KELOBA-322607 format. One record per residue: chain; x, y, z of N, C-alpha, C in turn. Coordinates in nm, 2 decimals, always signed. Example, Ala and Ser with C-alpha at 12.3 -4.5 7.8 and 13.67 -1.06 7.14 Angstrom:
# residues 2
[site A,[+1.32,-0.57,+0.78],[+1.23,-0.45,+0.78],[+1.32,-0.33,+0.78]] [site A,[+1.28,-0.22,+0.71],[+1.37,-0.11,+0.71],[+1.29,+0.00,+0.79]] 
//
This chain:
# residues 65
[site A,[+0.60,+16.91,+8.53],[+0.72,+16.97,+8.49],[+0.70,+17.06,+8.37]] [site A,[+0.74,+17.18,+8.38],[+0.72,+17.28,+8.27],[+0.84,+17.29,+8.18]] [site A,[+0.81,+17.31,+8.06],[+0.92,+17.32,+7.96],[+0.95,+17.47,+7.94]] [site A,[+1.07,+17.51,+7.90],[+1.10,+17.64,+7.86],[+1.02,+17.68,+7.74]] [site A,[+0.94,+17.78,+7.73],[+0.86,+17.81,+7.61],[+0.95,+17.85,+7.50]] [site A,[+1.06,+17.91,+7.52],[+1.15,+17.94,+7.41],[+1.22,+17.82,+7.35]] [site A,[+1.22,+17.71,+7.42],[+1.28,+17.59,+7.36],[+1.20,+17.53,+7.25]] [site A,[+1.07,+17.57,+7.25],[+0.98,+17.51,+7.15],[+0.97,+17.60,+7.02]] [site A,[+1.02,+17.72,+7.03],[+1.01,+17.82,+6.92],[+1.15,+17.82,+6.84]] [site A,[+1.14,+17.78,+6.72],[+1.27,+17.78,+6.64],[+1.32,+17.92,+6.62]] [site A,[+1.45,+17.94,+6.64],[+1.50,+18.08,+6.62],[+1.52,+18.11,+6.47]] [site A,[+1.55,+18.23,+6.44],[+1.57,+18.27,+6.30],[+1.69,+18.20,+6.24]] [site A,[+1.79,+18.18,+6.33],[+1.91,+18.11,+6.29],[+1.88,+17.96,+6.24]] [site A,[+1.79,+17.90,+6.31],[+1.75,+17.76,+6.27],[+1.68,+17.76,+6.14]] [site A,[+1.60,+17.86,+6.11],[+1.53,+17.87,+5.98],[+1.63,+17.89,+5.87]] [site A,[+1.74,+17.96,+5.90],[+1.84,+17.99,+5.80],[+1.95,+17.88,+5.79]] [site A,[+1.94,+17.79,+5.88],[+2.04,+17.68,+5.89],[+1.97,+17.55,+5.91]] [site A,[+1.89,+17.50,+5.81],[+1.81,+17.38,+5.83],[+1.90,+17.25,+5.85]] [site A,[+1.85,+17.15,+5.92],[+1.93,+17.03,+5.93],[+1.95,+16.96,+5.80]] [site A,[+2.07,+16.92,+5.77],[+2.09,+16.85,+5.64],[+2.00,+16.72,+5.63]] [site A,[+1.96,+16.69,+5.51],[+1.88,+16.58,+5.48],[+1.96,+16.47,+5.42]] [site A,[+1.93,+16.35,+5.46],[+2.01,+16.23,+5.41],[+1.98,+16.21,+5.26]] [site A,[+2.08,+16.16,+5.19],[+2.05,+16.14,+5.05],[+1.96,+16.02,+5.03]] [site A,[+1.89,+16.02,+4.92],[+1.80,+15.91,+4.89],[+1.89,+15.79,+4.85]] [site A,[+1.85,+15.67,+4.90],[+1.93,+15.56,+4.87],[+1.89,+15.51,+4.73]] [site A,[+1.99,+15.45,+4.65],[+1.95,+15.40,+4.52],[+1.86,+15.28,+4.53]] [site A,[+1.78,+15.26,+4.42],[+1.70,+15.14,+4.42],[+1.78,+15.02,+4.43]] [site A,[+1.73,+14.91,+4.48],[+1.80,+14.79,+4.49],[+1.86,+14.74,+4.36]] [site A,[+1.79,+14.76,+4.25],[+1.84,+14.71,+4.12],[+1.91,+14.82,+4.04]] [site A,[+1.95,+14.93,+4.10],[+2.02,+15.04,+4.03],[+2.16,+15.00,+3.99]] [site A,[+2.23,+14.92,+4.07],[+2.36,+14.88,+4.03],[+2.36,+14.76,+3.94]] [site A,[+2.44,+14.77,+3.83],[+2.44,+14.67,+3.73],[+2.54,+14.56,+3.76]] [site A,[+2.63,+14.59,+3.86],[+2.73,+14.49,+3.90],[+2.83,+14.46,+3.79]] [site A,[+2.86,+14.56,+3.70],[+2.95,+14.53,+3.59],[+3.08,+14.62,+3.61]] [site A,[+3.10,+14.67,+3.73],[+3.23,+14.75,+3.76],[+3.24,+14.88,+3.70]] [site A,[+3.13,+14.95,+3.69],[+3.13,+15.09,+3.63],[+3.22,+15.18,+3.71]] [site A,[+3.28,+15.27,+3.64],[+3.37,+15.37,+3.71],[+3.30,+15.45,+3.81]] [site A,[+3.18,+15.50,+3.78],[+3.09,+15.57,+3.87],[+2.97,+15.49,+3.90]] [site A,[+2.99,+15.39,+3.99],[+2.88,+15.31,+4.03],[+2.78,+15.39,+4.12]] [site A,[+2.66,+15.36,+4.10],[+2.56,+15.43,+4.18],[+2.57,+15.40,+4.33]] [site A,[+2.62,+15.29,+4.36],[+2.64,+15.25,+4.51],[+2.76,+15.33,+4.56]] [site A,[+2.87,+15.35,+4.48],[+2.98,+15.43,+4.53],[+2.94,+15.57,+4.54]] [site A,[+2.87,+15.62,+4.44],[+2.82,+15.76,+4.45],[+2.73,+15.79,+4.57]] [site A,[+2.65,+15.69,+4.60],[+2.56,+15.70,+4.72],[+2.65,+15.71,+4.85]] [site A,[+2.75,+15.62,+4.85],[+2.84,+15.62,+4.97],[+2.91,+15.76,+4.99]] [site A,[+2.95,+15.82,+4.88],[+3.02,+15.95,+4.88],[+2.92,+16.05,+4.93]] [site A,[+2.79,+16.05,+4.88],[+2.69,+16.14,+4.93],[+2.66,+16.12,+5.08]] [site A,[+2.66,+15.99,+5.12],[+2.63,+15.96,+5.26],[+2.74,+16.01,+5.35]] [site A,[+2.86,+16.00,+5.31],[+2.98,+16.05,+5.38],[+2.97,+16.20,+5.40]] [site A,[+2.93,+16.27,+5.29],[+2.92,+16.42,+5.29],[+2.80,+16.46,+5.38]] [site A,[+2.69,+16.38,+5.37],[+2.58,+16.41,+5.46],[+2.62,+16.39,+5.61]] [site A,[+2.69,+16.29,+5.64],[+2.73,+16.26,+5.78],[+2.82,+16.38,+5.83]] [site A,[+2.91,+16.42,+5.75],[+3.00,+16.53,+5.79],[+2.92,+16.66,+5.81]] [site A,[+2.82,+16.69,+5.72],[+2.74,+16.81,+5.73],[+2.65,+16.80,+5.85]] [site A,[+2.60,+16.68,+5.88],[+2.51,+16.67,+6.00],[+2.59,+16.69,+6.13]] [site A,[+2.71,+16.63,+6.13],[+2.80,+16.65,+6.25],[+2.83,+16.80,+6.27]] [site A,[+2.86,+16.87,+6.16],[+2.89,+17.02,+6.17],[+2.76,+17.09,+6.21]] [site A,[+2.65,+17.05,+6.16],[+2.52,+17.12,+6.20],[+2.49,+17.10,+6.34]] [site A,[+2.51,+16.98,+6.39],[+2.48,+16.95,+6.53],[+2.58,+17.03,+6.62]] [site A,[+2.70,+17.04,+6.58],[+2.80,+17.12,+6.66],[+2.75,+17.27,+6.67]] [site A,[+2.71,+17.32,+6.55],[+2.66,+17.46,+6.55],[+2.54,+17.48,+6.64]] [site A,[+2.46,+17.38,+6.65],[+2.33,+17.39,+6.73],[+2.35,+17.34,+6.87]] [site A,[+2.47,+17.31,+6.91],[+2.49,+17.26,+7.05],[+2.43,+17.12,+7.07]] [site A,[+2.43,+17.04,+6.97],[+2.37,+16.90,+6.99],[+2.48,+16.79,+6.97]] [site A,[+2.60,+16.83,+6.97],[+2.71,+16.74,+6.94],[+2.73,+16.64,+7.05]] 
//
């Protein structure tokens, strides 16, 4: 079974629109568990939500939805 040769070559649009990268998770001991207003775990969840939304939009733009 032959593959389409163009399917293996990234287009210029792909180079200008790279796939979003997941945020780095905080270290297990990064949270001090003292109820900080800006807890590292909460900030990570916000970043993860943004990443998921960006990835969903990227997949839709690239026909991978």
